[in-house]
N, C-alpha and C positions, 0 to 999 in steps of 0.2 A: 716585703721588707719594711721595717719601720724607718721613718725619716730621721736623719741625724740632725740633732738640734745643737746649734753653736750658741753657747751662753753669752759670748762676747757681743752678739748682735741683738740680743733680746732687750726689749724696752720695758723697764720697770717703772714706768710712770703710773700715776694713780688710775687713769682710765684703763690702761692696759692691765693693770693688776686686778681691777674688778672683773675684767673679761676672763682672766684665768680662773678666778674664784667661781664664776658662773659655770664655767666648763667642768670644774670639779664637782659642783653641786649636781650637774646633770649626770655625772658618773655615779654619784651616790643614789640618785633616783633610779637609775637603771638597776642597781644592785638590790634595792629594797624588795622587789617582788621575789627575788631568789631567796632572801631571808624569810619572807613570809611563807614561802612554799615548804619550809621545813616542818616536819611533823611535831605536834605537841606531845608532851608526855602521855596524855590520855590516849591519843591515837596510836602511839608506839605500843602502849599496853594492850590495846585491842588487836593489833597486828601480830603480837608475840604469841608463839605456839610452844607448847611444852616439848622439849627435845626428846623426852622418853617415849613419845608416841610413835608407833610404827607408821608405815605409809598408809595403810587402810584407815586407821584411827585418825590420822592427820587429815585425810581427805574428807572423812565424815564430819569432823569438827569444822573444817573450813566451809563446807557446804551448808552447815547448820547455822553457824554464828559468825562466819567471816564476812568480809566485804566482797563486792562484786568481782574485783580483780583477782581475789584469791579463789573464788569459785570458778572463774574462767580458767585459771591455771590448772585446777583439778580436772576440768573437762578436757583441757588440752593434753593432760598427762594420763588420760584414761586408757589409751592403748597399752602404755607401759604397765599400768596396774593389772590389766587383763592378762598380760603375759606372765607377770610375777605371781599373782594369786587370783585366778579367774573366779573361783567359787565365792570367796569373800567379796570380791568386786561386784559380782552380780547380786549378792545377797544384801550388802550394806551400802555400797557406794551408788550403784545405779538407781535405786529408788529415790535417792535424794536429788537426782538431776532430771527425772522424767517430767516435770513441768516446764523445764528448759527456759526459764525466765532470763537467766543471765545470758544465754546464747542469743535469744531473741533481742534482748536489749543492746547487745554489742554489735549486732548485725544491722542496726538501723542506719539510715543514710546520714543521720546527724553525728554518728560516731566517726572516729578517725579512719584513714585509709588502712592503716596497719590492723586496726581492730576488725574491720570488715574482711580483710584477707584471712585473718586467723579464724574468723567465724566460718568462712567457706571451707577451710581445711577440716575444721571440727565437724561440720555437718557431713562431710564425706566419710569421716571415720565413724560417726554415730548412726549412719543411715541403716546399717545392717544389724544394729544392736537393739532396735525397737521393733514392735509389731508394725505391720503395714498400715493399720488405721491411724496409729499415733504419728507415723511419718507423714501420712497424707494430711492429717489435721494440723500438725505443728511445724513440720519441716518444709513441706513442698511450697507453701505460700512464701516462706522465707527464701527458698531457692529461686522462685520466679522473680522475687524482688531483687536479689543479687545478680541474676542474669541480665537485668535491665539497669544495672548500676551505671552511674555517669562516668566512672573511671574504667578505662579499658583493662587495667590490671585486675580489677575485681571481676569483670566479666570473663576474662581469660582463666582466672583461678577457679571460678565457679563452674565454668565449662569443663575443665579437666576433672572436677569432682562428680560430674553427672554420671560417669561410668559406675562409680561406687554406689551412688544413690539409686541407679537403675537396678543394680543387683539386689538392693535391699527392698525395693518396692514391687518387684515382679514384672512380668511381661506386659500385662494389661495397662498398668499405670505408666509404664515406659512408653507405650504407643501413644497414650492420650496426653501425657504431660511432658515427658522428657524429649520425645522426637520433635514436637513443634518448637520447643526452645532451641534444639540443635539446628533446625532448619533456619530459624531466624538468626542465630549466631553465625551460621555459615555464610550469611550475606552481610556480616558486620563490616564496618568501614576499617576496622583495625586488622592488620595482617596477622598479628599474634592470636587474635580472637578467632579468625577464620581457620587458622592452622589448628588451634585447639579443638574447634568443632569438627574438622575433618578427621583428626586422629581419634576422637571419641566415637564418631560414626563408624569408623573401621573396626574399632574394638567391640562395638555393640552389634555388629552384623548378625551374629548368631541369634540375637533376641528378636530380630525383625523377620516377618514372614515374607513370602515371595512378592506379594502385592506391595508391601512397604518398600522392598528393595527395588522393584522395577519402577514404581511410580514416584517415590520420594528420594531414595538414596542415590540411584543411578544418575538422575539428572544433576544432582548436586556434585557428584564425583566428576561427571563429564565437564561441567562448568569449571570446576576447580582445576582439572588437568589442563584445559584450554587456556586458562588465565595464568597458569603457574610460570610459564616462560617469560611473561610480561611482568610478573611480580618479583618480589625479593627472592634471591637464591636460596634462602633458608627454607622457603616453602618447597622448593625442589628437593632439598635434602630430606625433609619429612615425607614427601610424596614417594620418593624413591625407596625409602625405608619400609613403607607400608604397602607398596604396590603389589608384592607377591601375595600378601594376605587379602588384599582388596580384590585382585583378579580371581582368586580361587573362591572367595566368598560370594562373588557375583557371577560365577561361572554358568549357573543354570539359566540365567535370564538374558545372557548376551545373545544378540543376533550374530550371524557370521561376519557381518560388516563391523559391528562393534568389537567382536573378538579380534579381528585383524587390526583395528585401530589401536586397541590397547597394546597389542603385541608390538606394533611399530613404535608406539610411544616408549615402550620399554627399551627397544633397541636404540632409539635415539638417546635415551638417558645413558646407556652403556658407553657411548662414545662422546658424551658431553665434554667439551673443552678440548677434544682432540681433533675436531674437524677444522679445516682451513677454509675460510670464506673466499669467494671469488677465485676459485681454482686453487692453484699452488703458488700464487704470487705472494711471497713473504712481505713485500713492501706494502701491500694493501691490507694486511692483517691488522685487526684492531688489538691494541694493547690491553691486556687483561691485568687487573690489579692482583696483588698477591692474595688478598682476601677472597677474591672470586675464584682464583685457582684452587685454594684450599676447599672451597665449597664444592667445586666441580669434582675434585678428588673424592670428597665425601659421598657425592651422588653416585659415582662409579663404584665406589666401595659398597654402598648399599645395594646397588644392582647385582654385584657379585654375591652378596649375602642372599639375595632373593632368587638366585639362579635356579636352585633345585625346585622352588615353587613354580617358576615359570616353565620348567620341563613338564610338570604335572599339568600346567595350564594348556600347553600345546600338544600333550600326549607324547610319551617317549618314542613312539614309532615315527613321529615327525621331527625328531630332534635334528637329524642330519640336514634336513631341508630347511627348517625354520630357525634353529638356534646354534648350529655348529659354528657359523662364521662369527657370531657374537661371542661364543665361548672362546674362540681363538683370540679374538681381540682382548678379552679380559685376561687371558693367560699371558699375553704379550704386552700388557699395559705398562707404560713407562714408570708408573708409580708403585713403590713397594707395598703400601697398604692394600691396594687393589689386588695385586698378585697374592699377597698373604691371605686375604679373604677367600680368594678362589681356591688356594691350597687347603684352607680349613674345610671348605665344603666339597672338595674333590671326591671324597668317599661317598657322600650322599648322591652326587651326580652319577658315580659309577654304579651304585645300587639301583638307581632309577632306570638307567639304560639297560641293565641286565645283559641280554644277549648281544646288544649293540655296543657293549663297552669297548670293544676293540677299536672303535672309531676315534676314541680320545687318547690312545696310547702315545701318540706323538706329543700331546699336551702334557702327559705325565712325564715324559722324557725332558720336555722343556722346563718344567717346574723343578725336576731333580737337578738340572744343570743351571738353575737360577743363580745369579750373582749374589743374591742376598741370602744369608743363612737363616734369616727370619722366615723366609718362604719355605726353605727346606725343613726347618723345625716344625712349621705348621703342617707340612705334608707327611712327615715321618710318623705322626701320631697314629694314623690308620694305614700305614704303609703295608703291613702284612695282609690286611683285608683287601686293599686295592690290588696288590700283586696277585692275590689268589683269584680275584675277579677277572683280572687281565688274562691270566693263563688258563683258568677254568671257568670261563664265562658261561652264559646260559646255554640251553640245549641247542639253540640254532646257530651258535658260534662254531664254525668248523675248525678243524685242526690246523688248516692252513693259516688262518688269522692268528691263532695262538703262536705258531712257530715263527711267524713274521715279527711278532711283538717282542720275542725274547732276545734276539740279537741287538735290538736297540736298547733294551732295558739294562742289559749287563754292563755295557760301557758307561751308561748313565749312573748306575748304582756305584760303580768303582770311582767315578769322577766325584760324585757327591761325598763319598767317604773321604777321599783325599783332600777335598776342599775343607771339610769339617776338621780334619786332622791338622791342617796348616793354620787354622784359625785359633783365636784365644777362647772361643766358646766351647769349652770341653764338655759341658752338659749336653749340648747338641750332638757332639761326637759320641758320647756315651749312649745317648738315646738311640742314635742311628745304629750303633753296633748291637745294641739289644734287639732292635727290630730286625736286623739282618739274620737273626737266628731262624727266621721263617723260610729262608731260601731253599733248604732241602725239600720243602713241599712245592717249590715253584720251578726250579730249574734242575738240571741233571747233576749227578754226583761228580762227573768229570769237570763240568763247568765250575762248580764250587771249589774243587780241588785246585784247579789251575788259576782261578781268578780271585778267590776270596780266602781260602784256608791259610795259605802261606802269608797272606797279608795280616791275618789275625795274629799269627805267631810273631811277625815283625813288630806289630804294635805292642805285644806283651814285652818284647825284648827292648824296645827303644823308647816307648812313650814314658813320660814322667808323671802322668796323672794316675793315681791309684784307681779311682772308679772306672776310668777308661780301660786300664789294663785288666781289671776284673771282668768288665763287660766283654772284652775281646777274648779272654780266657774261656768264659762260659759259651760264647758263640762258637769258638773253635771246638769245644767239646761236643756241641750239638752237631757240627759238621762231621766230626769223627764218628759220632753215633750213627749217622745215616750214610756214611761212606760205604760204597758197595764193592770196593776192591780191597782185598786183603793186603796186597803189597803196599798200597797207599796208606792203609791204616798202620801197618808196621813201620813205615817210614815216619809218619807223624809221631807215633809213640816213641820211636828212637830219638827224634829231635827234641821232644819234650823232656826226655830223661837226660840227654846229653847237654842240651843248651840251657835248660832250666834247672833240673835236679842236680846236675854236676857242673853248673855254670860257675864262673869265677866270681861273679858279683853275688853277694848275699841277697840282694834285692831280687835277682832272678830265682834264687832258691826259695825265697818266700812266695814268689808267684807260682812256683811249682806246687807248693802245698795248697795254695788257693785252687789251682787247677785240679789237684787230686780231690778236693772237696766236690767240685763240679762233676768229676768222674764218678764218685760215689753216688751222687744224686741222679745222674743220667743213665749209668750203665748198671749191669748186674753185679752182684757181689763176686761171682766167679771171675768176671772180666777184670775187676780191680785187683783181686788177689793174684791173678795170672801175670799181670804186667806192671803193676805199681806198688804192690805191698812191700817188697824188699827194697826198691829204690826209696821208698818213704822211710823205712827203718834205717837206711843208710845215713840219713841226716841226723841221727842221734849223736854222731861224732863230728858234727859241723863245728868249725871254730868260732862261729858267731853265736852269741847267746840269744839273740832275738830269734834266730832260726830254730834253735833247740826249744825255746819257749813256745813258739807257734806250733812246733811239732808235738809237744806235750799236750797242748790244748786239742790237737787233732786226734790223738791216740784213742779216745773213746769211740769216735766214729770209725776209726780203722778197725778196732776190735769188733764192732758191730757187723763187719763184713765177713767174719769168720763163721764157719759151721763145723760142728763136731759130729763125727770123728774125722771128716774129710780134711779139715785144716788143723789138725792137732799139732803138727810140726810148726806151722805158722804161729800158732798160739804160744808154743814154747819159745820161739824166737822173739816174739813180742815181750814175753816175760823176762827174757834175758836182757833185752834192751832197757827195760824199766829197772831191772836190778843193777845194771851197769850205771845208769844215770843216778840212782840213789847212792851208789858207792863212790863214784868218781866226780860227780858234779861239784864245781867249786863256786859257781855263781849263785848268790843267795836267792835272787829273784826266780831263777830257773828251778832251783831246788824246792822253793815254796810251791811252785806250780806242779812240779813232779809229785810232791807229796799229796797235793790235792787231787791230782789225776789218778794216783794209786788208789785212793779211797773211792773215787768214782768208778774205776775199773773193777774194783772188788764188788761193788753193788750191782754191776751189770750181769745179766744172764745171757749166755751165748746160746744162740739157736742151734738146733740139731738138724740133721738131714731129714727132709720130710716136713710136713706141715704140723705146726703146733697151734693149739687154740689161742695161746697168748700172743703169738706172732703171726696169726693167720693172714691178716691183711698185708703185712709187710712181705711175708713169704710168697703170697699170691702175686703181689706186684713185682717182686724180684723174679719169680718164675716167668712172668710175662715179658720182662726185659730180656731174660736169657733166651726165651723162645724167639723173640724178634731178632736177636743177634745171630742165632742159628739160622733163622730164615734168610738173613742177608747173605750168609755163606752159601746157602742152597741156591739163592737167586744168582749169585755170582757164578756158581758152577753150571747152572742151567744156561746162563748167557754164553759161557765159554763153549758148551756143547752145541748151542744153537749156531754160533759163529763157525765152528768146525763143520757142522752139518751143511751150512750154506756154502762154505768154500768147497766141500767135497761134492755137493750136488752140481756146483758150477763147473768143476773139472769134469765130472762125468758127462754133463750135457755138451761141453765143448768137444770131448772125445767122440761122443755119439754123432755130433754134427759133422765132424771131420771124417769119420768113417762113412757116413751116408754120402758125403760129397765125393769121396774116392770111389765108393761103390757105384754111384751114378755115372761116373766117368768111364769106369771099366766094365760096366754091366754088359755091354754089347760084346766085348771080347771074351768075357768069362762065360757067357751063356752057352757057347758052343762046347766048351771042355769041362766046365765045373757045374755041378748041380746047384739049383737055386737054394740059398740058405737065408735064414732070417737073422738080422743083426741082433735080435734079442738074446740069442744064445751066448754070444761073446760078451755082450754088455752085462748079462746076468752074472757071468763069472767074475768080471771086474768089479761089479757091484758087491758080490759076495766077499771079495778080497778087501774092498774098502770097508765093508761092514765089520769084518774081523779087526781091521786096524782101528776103527772107531771104538769098538769094545775095549781093545787093549789100551787105547789112550784114555778112555773114560775110567777104566779100572786103575790105571796109574795115577790119574788126577785125583781120584777119591782116596787112594792109599797114601800117597805122599804128595804134598804140595810144595814144589820147588820154588825157592825164593832166590832173589839176588844174593850173592855172598855177603853183601853189606848188611842185609837184614836177616840172615839165616839164624843168628843167635836168638832173635826174638821168638822165632817159631818153636824153639825148644824150651820155652818157659815151662815151669812145673805144672803138671796136671793136678786139679783138685781131687780127682778120683784116686790118683796114686798117693797123694798126701806125703810127698817126698820133700826133702829140703833142697833139692837140686834146682838151681837156676843159673843160667849163664851170665857172663859179664854183659851188662847193659850198654857198655860203651861201644862195643863192636869195632874198635879202632886199633886192635892189636895190643891192648893193655892186658896183662896177665895178673891182675890184682886179685887176691883171694881173701875172703872173710870167713874164718873158721869158727864154727860154733861148737863148743864143748861145755862140759859141766862146770869147769872152773876157769874158763877163759872166754873172752869175747873181744878179740883184737883183730886189727886189720894188718895184713901184709901186702905190700904193693911192690911190684917190680918196675912200674912205670916211673917216669920222671916227674909227672905233674901231680902225683899224690892223690889222684882220684881213686876212691874205693868202689868195689863192686861185690857181687855175690855169685861167684862161679861154682862149679860143681866139685864134688870130691872125686877121688879116683875110682871108688867102687861104683858111684852113680854114673861116671863116664864110661866105665866098662859095661855096665848094663845097657847104656845107650848104644854102645858099639855093637853088642850082641843083637839088639833089636834091629839096628841098621843092617848088620851082616845078614841076618835071616831074610829080611826083605830083599836085599841085593842078590842073595843066592837064588831066591825064587825067580827073580827077573832074568838073571844071567844063566844060572844052572851049570856053570863050568868051574870046578874048583881049581883045576890045573892052571887055567888061564889067569884066574884071580891070584893064585900064589905066585906065578911068574911076574905078574904086574906089580905085586907087593914087593917082591925082591928087587925089582928095578927101582921102585920108589925108595927102598931102604938105601940103595947105593947113592942116591942123590942127596940123602939127608946128611947134614953137617953136624947138628947137635941132636943127639938121640937120648932117649931114656926108656926104661923097661916098664911095660904096662901089663899087669896080669889080666888075662881073659878068663871067661867063665869055664872054658874047656881045659884050663890048666896050662896052656901054652903062654909064652911071654913073647910079645912083639916089640921090637925096638922102633919107635916113631917119635915124631915131634908132638907138640900140643895139638890134639886132633881137631880138625875142622869138620864141617858137615860132610864134605866130599870124602875126606880120608876115612871117616867113620863108616861110610858106605862101602869102602873097598877093602876093609880088613877081613881076611878069611876066618872062618869059624874054627 
């Protein structure tokens, strides 16, 4: 602060007045050199450069006729010129600076500190731009001079440039010139100089042979490590960062004792700052400053970064004995940056362990349940690969270890998702949901269904973040794609249609269209047309313009799922929907998109049944998807048969055991009166009966697949081979809403109270369905009289009846037929 002068106390006598004048004159003398330092007009004219010159021309001009400072600026800017125009720089600029006079002059000891520092950096950049003999003659003497500079900043800067100079002069000159300078700098009195020499030695290990490493480098490294704890903590930070590279670079020359010593040194660094001195007495602990604590955290973080390299150093086979306890400590470190670094390198650790990866599954669970979402976000990046290694590890990992790891992983995965959902970091939640799409390859279909699939549907319905909802929708579609139980698939499809496609919120109906896009991407065309084609067209009558707008944008993809002539009727229904939108749409924006969509649909070509040359790749991919879907059905059938056979064999073995036990008790009594008989005869008869029963069950399971009445309407969706327009109501909740398609009308009639529309069958299609059901039922029962008596009893119980024509000409009075009633109607 400037002192406050009070004028009332100032003495304006003659002597004091002359004193003030002298002070003012001293101020003018101080300012005179500043005025003299200004450039004259002649100097300004010499420093002025034409603005129309480009960078290359300006550099050539400054090197030819400019002052030293301008030439130095060109040399400093040389890397930029090389990136912008390397050919012209090498041809025109570089020849102007090969004598290197400006660089040599600015690197002299008489120059300023800043000038010498800039010269060090320039030499590092130019070392690989010249031939080796030029560097040896012009640059190396200057390098030696700067390595011996009186200022430690210059020695440090030059030491860090020795790596680039060594790459430019080759191996031989590096051994004879650079290595001796590094050895001398490693013994420098300045900590920063020694640190720079150590880092440069580690980076140049590949250029030294075994003799140089064992006789020169190793003693320096040992001395550096021994003195590191006594020196500044910054040296420990650098040492911990380069320790992995150093240990592997010197691996071949270590003796067993040296190998163990460096391993113990690494373990000590991993717990630096966590150990309590003099036992566990907190009163005797030395107080650490905040700055020291930060450096200790950096040391442990660097140790976590180098952990994969240390696994290679000790051999993965010795991991459990040598490094598991250290890895445990790093995973449970109290500081988030340390655990974050461990999570980032967890995949590398798992890859190196290979068959022994099961030993760290508890640490994976720990990191998945970490309190910091940063740790979870770091782990999620390679989560699919990690889980695959955990469950399908190397050849030597038995099935027992895999089974033990799964029960721990599933609760940890669900907990991680719930924690991400309750946080504000929606990007982490989105990333996690995307990675969870790998679970069908990791755990069973039932585990996914009960623990993850319904959670995805809940996220779609309740979450407010659009990217998170889309990620959950796609992951749900993946789970549905690999689900092995048809009943579960039908339930999920039913919920998607009811809760999303027919949801009260327009936001849910928009997400239904997003889900349909993922369905078209992941499933075959026949699957989409069977379950989702008509529910999508149902949204053409949505009261919200945004839903209709999104539907119009989706219609080209919907059309691409059709095949002619199998889906001819579906194509007609699509055209009717478009025609209806063109005629009755009142929203201008929607109408504009409809017109644009019509033009796009007209340009599209529909694929036909069989392979076409134009759509060969797409048809081949769709055929593979359809084959996999059929394979899932076959696998489900085989699993059911296997379970039936196992249960049947268990019953037979129990009966055999009981019979043998009874025979053993009564054998003495029966031996006198009854001839000896073999138990195989009676068992063979029972086995034959059981075999007949199994064949009957198998034939029934292949012919008709019974579903719960709640999902029976999904099973009767239209077949692509029949190419019919019949499809039942997708609601399945007792609504009898009908959408009638005709040439002149496309309107919805609903008898429900909630106004939801659906696509049920016409009477003729229902009759044909009944005929097919009756024929199958007659084959199984074979008794017309009993069926007619049963039907008459059902008619007596009916309150509201209507007449339905059958194919045989008879008319039966019945209610709106269900799946069970269709099977009981006589022919």
